[in-house]
C-alpha positions in Angstrom: 0.2 0.2 -0.2 2.8 2.5 1.0 4.5 1.6 -2.3 1.7 2.4 -4.4 1.8 6.1 -3.0 5.4 6.0 -2.7 6.3 5.6 -6.8 3.6 8.6 -8.0 5.4 10.8 -5.0 9.1 10.1 -6.8 7.8 10.4 -10.0 6.6 14.1 -9.3 9.5 15.2 -7.3 11.3 14.3 -10.2 9.2 16.0 -12.5 9.3 19.2 -10.4 13.3 18.7 -9.9 13.9 18.1 -14.0 11.5 21.4 -14.7 13.7 23.9 -12.4 15.7 26.2 -14.0 18.2 28.6 -12.3 20.0 31.2 -14.5 22.9 33.4 -13.5 22.7 37.5 -14.3 24.7 37.0 -17.4 22.7 34.6 -19.1 19.1 33.8 -20.7 16.9 31.0 -21.5 15.2 31.3 -24.6 11.5 29.1 -24.5 10.1 27.0 -26.8 6.6 25.9 -26.4 5.6 23.2 -28.8 8.4 23.8 -31.2 7.2 28.0 -31.4 9.1 30.4 -29.9 7.6 31.5 -26.4 9.9 34.0 -24.1 13.2 34.7 -22.7 13.2 33.7 -19.3 16.1 34.4 -16.9 17.7 35.7 -14.4 16.9 33.5 -11.3 14.9 30.4 -10.6 11.6 29.5 -13.0 10.0 26.5 -14.3 10.5 24.9 -17.6 8.1 21.6 -18.5 9.5 18.7 -19.4 8.3 17.5 -23.2 6.3 20.3 -23.8 8.9 23.2 -23.1 12.3 23.3 -24.3 14.8 26.2 -23.4 18.3 27.5 -25.0 20.6 29.5 -23.0 22.8 32.4 -24.0 25.6 33.7 -22.7 25.0 37.5 -22.7 28.7 38.6 -22.1 31.8 39.7 -24.3 32.9 36.9 -26.3 36.5 37.2 -27.0 37.3 35.4 -30.7 40.8 35.4 -32.1 40.5 35.5 -36.0 42.3 32.7 -37.8 45.6 33.9 -40.0 44.3 35.3 -43.2 46.1 35.6 -46.5 45.4 38.9 -47.8 46.8 39.9 -51.5 46.9 44.0 -50.9 45.8 46.4 -53.8 49.5 46.7 -54.9 50.0 43.0 -55.1 51.7 42.1 -51.9 51.0 38.5 -50.4 51.0 38.9 -46.6 49.5 37.1 -43.8 47.1 38.9 -41.1 45.5 37.9 -38.1 43.2 40.0 -35.2 40.9 39.2 -32.6 37.3 40.1 -32.3 35.3 41.3 -29.2 31.5 41.1 -29.6 28.2 39.7 -27.3 24.9 38.9 -27.6 22.1 41.8 -27.0 18.9 39.6 -28.5 19.0 36.3 -27.2 15.6 35.5 -29.2 17.4 36.6 -32.9 20.5 34.8 -31.6 18.9 31.5 -31.4 16.0 32.1 -34.1 17.9 33.9 -37.0 21.1 32.3 -37.3 22.3 28.8 -36.6 25.3 28.6 -34.3 25.6 32.8 -33.9 29.7 32.2 -32.5 30.4 30.5 -35.8 28.7 32.4 -38.2 30.0 35.3 -36.7 34.0 33.7 -37.0 33.3 33.2 -40.9 32.1 36.7 -40.8 34.8 38.2 -39.5 37.0 36.5 -41.5 35.9 37.1 -44.9 35.3 41.0 -43.7 38.8 41.2 -42.9 40.2 39.4 -46.5 38.1 42.2 -48.6 38.5 45.1 -46.5 42.2 44.6 -46.2 42.6 43.5 -49.8 41.3 47.1 -50.9 44.5 48.7 -49.3 48.1 49.3 -49.9 50.5 47.5 -47.6 51.8 50.7 -46.3 47.9 51.5 -45.2 48.1 48.5 -43.7 51.1 49.0 -41.3 50.3 53.1 -40.6 46.4 53.1 -41.0 45.8 50.7 -38.6 43.0 52.2 -36.5 41.1 53.3 -39.3 41.2 49.8 -40.6 40.2 48.5 -37.5 37.0 50.4 -37.6 36.0 50.0 -41.1 36.2 46.3 -40.3 34.3 46.6 -37.2 31.2 49.1 -38.8 31.1 46.5 -41.5 30.8 42.9 -39.6 28.2 44.9 -36.8 26.1 45.8 -39.6 26.1 42.2 -41.0 25.5 40.9 -37.7 23.1 43.3 -36.0 20.2 41.0 -37.6 21.1 37.8 -35.5 21.4 40.0 -32.1 25.2 40.8 -32.4 26.5 43.4 -31.3 30.5 44.2 -32.4 32.4 45.9 -29.2 35.8 46.5 -31.1 38.3 44.6 -33.9 41.7 44.5 -33.4 44.2 43.4 -36.2 47.2 42.2 -34.1 49.9 40.8 -36.7 50.6 41.9 -40.4 53.7 39.2 -41.2 55.7 39.9 -44.3 58.0 37.5 -46.1 62.1 38.3 -45.5 62.2 39.3 -49.3 59.5 42.5 -48.4 61.3 43.0 -44.8 64.1 43.6 -46.7 62.5 45.6 -49.4 60.9 47.6 -47.0 64.3 48.2 -44.8 66.2 49.4 -48.2 63.5 51.9 -48.5 63.1 53.5 -45.2 66.9 54.1 -45.3 66.6 55.6 -48.7 63.8 58.1 -47.1 65.9 58.7 -44.2 69.1 59.7 -46.4 66.6 61.6 -48.5 65.2 63.7 -45.6 69.2 64.3 -44.3 69.9 65.3 -47.9 66.9 67.9 -47.6 67.4 69.2 -44.2 71.2 70.1 -45.1 70.2 71.7 -48.2 67.8 74.1 -46.1 70.8 74.6 -43.7 72.8 75.7 -46.5 70.1 77.9 -47.8 69.6 79.2 -44.8 73.6 79.9 -44.0 73.5 81.8 -47.3 70.6 84.3 -46.8 72.3 85.3 -43.2 75.7 85.8 -44.9 74.1 87.8 -47.8 72.5 89.6 -45.2 75.9 90.3 -43.2 77.5 91.0 -46.4 75.1 93.8 -47.1 75.1 95.1 -43.3 78.7 95.5 -43.7 79.1 96.5 -47.2 77.1 99.8 -46.0 79.8 100.5 -43.4 83.3 100.1 -44.6 84.6 100.1 -40.7 82.1 96.9 -39.9 84.2 95.0 -42.2 88.1 96.1 -40.3 86.9 95.2 -37.0 85.3 92.0 -38.6 88.6 91.0 -40.3 90.5 92.2 -36.7 88.1 89.7 -35.1 88.9 86.8 -37.3 92.5 87.5 -36.9 91.9 87.4 -32.9 90.1 83.8 -33.1 93.1 82.5 -35.3 95.9 83.7 -32.8 94.1 81.9 -30.0 94.5 78.4 -31.3 97.5 76.2 -31.2 98.7 77.0 -34.7 101.8 77.6 -36.7 100.0 79.7 -39.3 101.5 82.9 -39.5 99.1 85.6 -40.0 100.3 89.1 -41.8 97.4 91.8 -41.5 96.9 93.9 -44.2 94.9 96.8 -44.2 91.8 96.9 -45.8 92.3 100.1 -47.0 95.5 99.1 -49.0 93.4 95.8 -50.5 90.8 98.3 -52.4 93.8 100.3 -53.2 95.4 97.5 -55.1 91.8 97.0 -56.5 91.5 100.6 -57.9 95.0 99.7 -59.4 94.0 96.8 -60.8 91.3 98.5 -62.3 92.7 100.9 -64.2 95.3 98.8 -65.3 92.8 97.0 -67.0 91.0 99.5 -68.4 94.2 100.8 -70.4 94.7 97.5 -71.9 91.4 98.0 -73.2 92.0 101.0 -75.1 
């Protein structure tokens, strides 16, 4: 007699235990009633009727996905290997379960395809120097495409752009040539500025002969302070001018 009551009681307790579901704060349960979507439940405690209701659990935390290494041909026909990291999360559990099968795998495939298509439209120099802009472009495309799945892409970061050895040597030669070009340009600009200052100084001294005489004496003073065996015989500037005048007069007579 006791067994006849005990068996149904055990079955009821087992049914209640199988019906109880507890979800933490970062998870939601998508509930289907006889195959049709019913509601999104959680977090906390709730009951699911076995055999009639079915629940699929969705994690709402940010998922970090490593995008596998992709072979990319840049716009200037350079083959590189690129990998990236993708951060995304589910914002609509209903669409993440109903609209796409295995939303994590679908997002991974979308990220790989987008990475190849976006980087293939840019030169190698842009891949190396403008990563922030490329990250934003890739994120925007993936986010727009995955929005219908209830997915929000938080960030995309290109981690590595791997080149072969020949391309690395070519880039090194290019960088060295660029440094030499800049050094020559800086040297030429310095010579130009120096010549302009010397021209200004010459114009100032030519207006006053005494300024040229003082500069001449200063130069001899600087030479005498050095330990050198050079013998300097100073000549007055007026005497030099007299020699120039005599040389000009002799030249005029010869022409006549």
